[in-house]
VOPAGU-2260 file (C-alpha; in pm, 1 decimal, decimal comma):
REM VOPAGU-2260
SITE   aa  ch    i         X         Y         Z
SITE  MET   A    0   15422,8    5815,2   11532,6
SITE  SER   A    1   15461,8    6103,4   11682,1
SITE  SER   A    2   15108,7    6405,5   11812,6
SITE  GLU   A    3   15359,7    6642,5   11621,9
SITE  GLN   A    4   15342,3    6409,5   11312,9
SITE  THR   A    5   14996,2    6321,2   11267,6
SITE  ASN   A    6   14908,2    6711,2   11353,2
SITE  ILE   A    7   15102,0    6831,2   11007,0
SITE  ASN   A    8   14874,4    6608,4   10874,8
SITE  GLU   A    9   14588,9    6681,5   10976,2
SITE  PRO   A   10   14359,3    7022,4   10805,5
SITE  LYS   A   11   14440,9    7403,8   10937,7
SITE  TYR   A   12   14096,2    7607,7   11050,4
SITE  ILE   A   13   14064,1    7903,8   11152,3
SITE  ASN   A   14   14032,0    7975,3   11562,3
SITE  PRO   A   15   13656,0    7932,5   11542,2
SITE  TYR   A   16   13574,6    8207,8   11854,5
SITE  LEU   A   17   13850,1    8405,7   11619,3
SITE  GLY   A   18   13567,3    8318,6   11326,7
SITE  GLY   A   19   13209,8    8325,8   11548,4
SITE  VAL   A   20   13377,3    8717,1   11556,0
SITE  LEU   A   21   13398,4    8743,3   11231,2
SITE  LEU   A   22   13111,1    8670,2   11127,3
SITE  GLY   A   23   12906,8    8914,8   11314,5
SITE  LEU   A   24   13089,8    9164,8   11207,1
SITE  LEU   A   25   13045,1    9071,3   10882,3
SITE  VAL   A   26   12641,4    9052,1   10986,3
SITE  LEU   A   27   12644,2    9401,8   11125,4
SITE  VAL   A   28   12804,8    9548,6   10800,3
SITE  THR   A   29   12582,1    9364,0   10585,4
SITE  VAL   A   30   12336,2    9535,4   10758,4
SITE  PHE   A   31   12507,9    9838,0   10774,3
SITE  ILE   A   32   12541,0    9884,1   10396,9
SITE  THR   A   33   12229,8    9686,8   10237,5
SITE  GLY   A   34   11922,1    9759,0   10497,0
SITE  ARG   A   35   11912,9    9363,8   10531,7
SITE  GLY   A   36   12126,4    9058,8   10661,6
SITE  LEU   A   37   12325,0    8729,1   10538,2
SITE  GLY   A   38   12126,6    8483,0   10293,8
SITE  ALA   A   39   12242,4    8264,5   10045,7
SITE  SER   A   40   11872,0    8099,1    9902,0
SITE  GLY   A   41   11776,6    8455,6    9740,8
SITE  ALA   A   42   12101,7    8374,0    9501,7
SITE  VAL   A   43   11996,7    8056,2    9435,3
SITE  LYS   A   44   11674,3    8172,8    9375,5
SITE  SER   A   45   11826,5    8377,2    9104,2
SITE  ALA   A   46   12009,0    8107,8    8966,4
SITE  VAL   A   47   11660,8    7934,2    8918,1
SITE  VAL   A   48   11429,8    8178,8    8741,7
SITE  THR   A   49   11746,5    8271,1    8573,6
SITE  THR   A   50   11778,8    7903,1    8420,9
SITE  SER   A   51   11340,1    7857,1    8425,7
SITE  ASN   A   52   11443,5    8186,0    8193,7
SITE  THR   A   53   11651,0    8070,0    7947,8
SITE  VAL   A   54   11510,7    7781,4    7885,8
SITE  ALA   A   55   11137,2    7806,2    7901,9
SITE  PRO   A   56   11101,4    8219,6    7927,6
SITE  LYS   A   57   10697,5    8190,3    7844,9
SITE  ALA   A   58   10631,1    7921,0    8143,2
SITE  THR   A   59   10905,9    8144,2    8350,4
SITE  GLU   A   60   10638,8    8499,9    8247,2
SITE  ALA   A   61   10285,3    8190,4    8347,8
SITE  ASN   A   62   10488,4    8130,8    8651,1
SITE  ALA   A   63   10326,1    8364,7    8920,3
SITE  TYR   A   64   10571,3    8306,0    9176,9
SITE  MET   A   65   10908,3    8313,1    8917,2
SITE  CYS   A   66   10783,0    8630,3    8672,0
SITE  GLN   A   67   10775,7    8920,2    9046,0
SITE  PHE   A   68   11197,9    8860,4    8978,1
SITE  LEU   A   69   11156,8    8914,1    8524,8
SITE  SER   A   70   11220,0    9290,0    8479,1
SITE  ASP   A   71   11258,3    9387,0    8117,8
SITE  GLY   A   72   11658,0    9584,6    8183,6
SITE  HIS   A   73   11735,0    9337,1    8478,5
SITE  SER   A   74   11857,5    9050,5    8487,8
SITE  PRO   A   75   11828,4    8788,6    8878,5
SITE  MET   A   76   12150,0    8699,2    8845,3
SITE  ASN   A   77   12206,9    9104,1    8879,9
SITE  SER   A   78   12189,8    9078,8    9244,1
SITE  TRP   A   79   12395,3    9143,3    9533,1
SITE  LEU   A   80   12333,5    8790,4    9717,1
SITE  VAL   A   81   12475,8    8635,4    9376,5
SITE  PHE   A   82   12762,5    8840,8    9417,0
SITE  GLU   A   83   12778,5    8713,8    9875,3
SITE  THR   A   84   12723,6    8373,0    9716,6
SITE  LEU   A   85   13041,5    8342,6    9472,5
SITE  GLY   A   86   13223,3    8532,3    9726,4
SITE  LEU   A   87   13111,9    8314,1    9960,8
SITE  LEU   A   88   13237,8    8020,5    9672,6
SITE  LEU   A   89   13579,3    8259,0    9680,6
SITE  GLY   A   90   13643,9    8272,3   10054,6
SITE  GLY   A   91   13636,6    7890,5   10086,0
SITE  ILE   A   92   13867,3    7776,3    9825,1
SITE  LEU   A   93   14086,0    8107,1    9962,5
SITE  SER   A   94   14085,0    7942,2   10269,8
SITE  GLY   A   95   14140,6    7612,3   10184,0
SITE  ILE   A   96   14443,8    7665,8    9903,4
SITE  VAL   A   97   14603,3    7941,0   10287,5
SITE  PHE   A   98   14541,2    7635,9   10519,0
SITE  GLY   A   99   14658,5    7326,2   10271,6
SITE  ARG   A  100   14345,2    7160,4   10285,8
SITE  MET   A  101   14286,6    7202,0    9953,9
SITE  LYS   A  102   14558,2    6947,4    9767,8
SITE  LYS   A  103   14343,2    6648,5    9754,0
SITE  PHE   A  104   14032,4    6546,9    9707,9
SITE  ARG   A  105   13853,2    6390,4   10042,4
SITE  ILE   A  106   13509,4    6292,4   10162,9
SITE  ASP   A  107   13503,7    6382,4   10546,2
SITE  LYS   A  108   13239,3    6099,1   10699,3
SITE  GLY   A  109   13343,3    5841,9   10992,7
SITE  PRO   A  110   13481,4    5535,0   10954,4
SITE  GLN   A  111   13127,0    5367,4   10984,7
SITE  ILE   A  112   13001,6    5501,3   10703,4
SITE  SER   A  113   13112,2    5519,1   10262,2
SITE  ASN   A  114   13178,0    5785,7   10062,0
SITE  ARG   A  115   12893,2    5600,0    9852,4
SITE  LYS   A  116   12664,9    5696,9   10117,5
SITE  ARG   A  117   12764,7    5998,3   10258,7
SITE  LEU   A  118   12743,2    6193,9    9965,0
SITE  ILE   A  119   12393,7    6024,7    9958,3
SITE  LEU   A  120   12269,7    6191,1   10299,8
SITE  ALA   A  121   12484,7    6470,0   10234,3
SITE  LEU   A  122   12291,5    6517,8    9937,7
SITE  ILE   A  123   11938,0    6476,1   10062,5
SITE  GLY   A  124   12029,4    6682,7   10338,4
SITE  GLY   A  125   12080,8    6932,4   10113,2
SITE  ALA   A  126   11809,7    6887,1    9911,8
SITE  LEU   A  127   11635,7    6870,5   10325,9
SITE  PHE   A  128   11807,2    7266,7   10373,9
SITE  GLY   A  129   11703,3    7435,0   10004,9
SITE  LEU   A  130   11344,4    7309,9   10105,8
SITE  GLY   A  131   11274,8    7403,0   10439,7
SITE  SER   A  132   11443,1    7756,6   10365,0
SITE  GLN   A  133   11215,8    7768,2   10110,1
SITE  PHE   A  134   10942,2    7661,9   10383,8
SITE  GLY   A  135   11093,4    7958,3   10566,0
SITE  ARG   A  136   11147,4    8240,8   10328,0
SITE  GLY   A  137   11492,7    8210,8   10370,3
SITE  CYS   A  138   11825,9    7996,1   10484,2
SITE  THR   A  139   11910,7    7915,2   10826,9
SITE  SER   A  140   12254,4    8259,9   10763,5
SITE  GLY   A  141   11951,8    8488,8   10706,4
SITE  ALA   A  142   11678,8    8381,2   10941,9
SITE  ALA   A  143   11867,5    8277,6   11222,0
SITE  LEU   A  144   12203,0    8475,7   11258,9
SITE  SER   A  145   12067,3    8809,5   11080,4
SITE  GLY   A  146   11671,8    8752,7   11242,7
SITE  THR   A  147   11896,5    8777,1   11599,8
SITE  ALA   A  148   12147,4    9062,4   11487,9
SITE  THR   A  149   11912,9    9256,9   11457,3
SITE  PHE   A  150   11692,5    9102,5   11821,9
SITE  ALA   A  151   11450,2    8977,8   11623,2
SITE  LEU   A  152   11151,0    8705,3   11790,9
SITE  GLY   A  153   11130,2    8476,0   11467,8
SITE  GLY   A  154   11577,3    8482,5   11490,3
SITE  VAL   A  155   11603,2    8358,8   11793,4
SITE  ILE   A  156   11368,6    8096,0   11795,8
SITE  VAL   A  157   11494,9    8023,0   11430,3
SITE  MET   A  158   11842,2    7990,9   11604,7
SITE  PHE   A  159   11739,3    7751,3   11929,3
SITE  SER   A  160   11491,3    7553,7   11662,6
SITE  ILE   A  161   11796,7    7465,8   11406,2
SITE  PHE   A  162   12024,6    7373,2   11731,5
SITE  GLY   A  163   11763,8    7205,0   11850,7
SITE  THR   A  164   11698,5    6970,8   11608,1
SITE  GLY   A  165   12089,4    6942,3   11462,0
SITE  TYR   A  166   12117,7    6809,6   11853,1
SITE  LEU   A  167   11835,5    6534,5   11867,1
SITE  VAL   A  168   11896,9    6384,3   11503,8
SITE  ALA   A  169   12275,4    6425,9   11557,1
SITE  TYR   A  170   12190,3    6165,3   11786,3
SITE  PHE   A  171   12052,2    5905,8   11532,1
SITE  PHE   A  172   12346,6    6017,2   11312,4
SITE  ARG   A  173   12675,3    5987,6   11536,9
SITE  LYS   A  174   12726,0    5584,4   11484,1
SITE  PHE   A  175   12871,2    5777,5   11113,5
SITE  TRP   A  176   13113,2    5962,8   11289,2
SITE  ILE   A  177   13217,4    5790,8   11619,2
């Protein structure tokens, strides 16, 4: 099989440099329009508060943290962060369709790891990310991208911490991908 034939089956992605420029422009437009940057953890918080309020309204109202997001005429789901997150999901699906990555379900992983282990590690990583976003009072997109775009020292520190930790941890998990 020639290299041309193998490239046909590989998924296509946007050029990372173009993607970076587009992401940077999106952050600037978001700061200009909303007065704050991008972030997704606020949408998750809105979904949790809404679910909790639907299932156990008295417990939600009694919770010191969650009650601050409740109001008589305003649902926590009526937030631009919720619509941003839905747009990210739909944009990812649209990108997958346009670039031919939605033809079949697949789990990206290295040859040394099973599908089950890959999904378990992804779940653990996602849970740790969610926990970290609450301790850090926001997700990486809010803290690193938007913080750096507004020249906040905390944003720069977060950006270096994220990438530095990623490089250190990648050393220990590389065997799953090679």
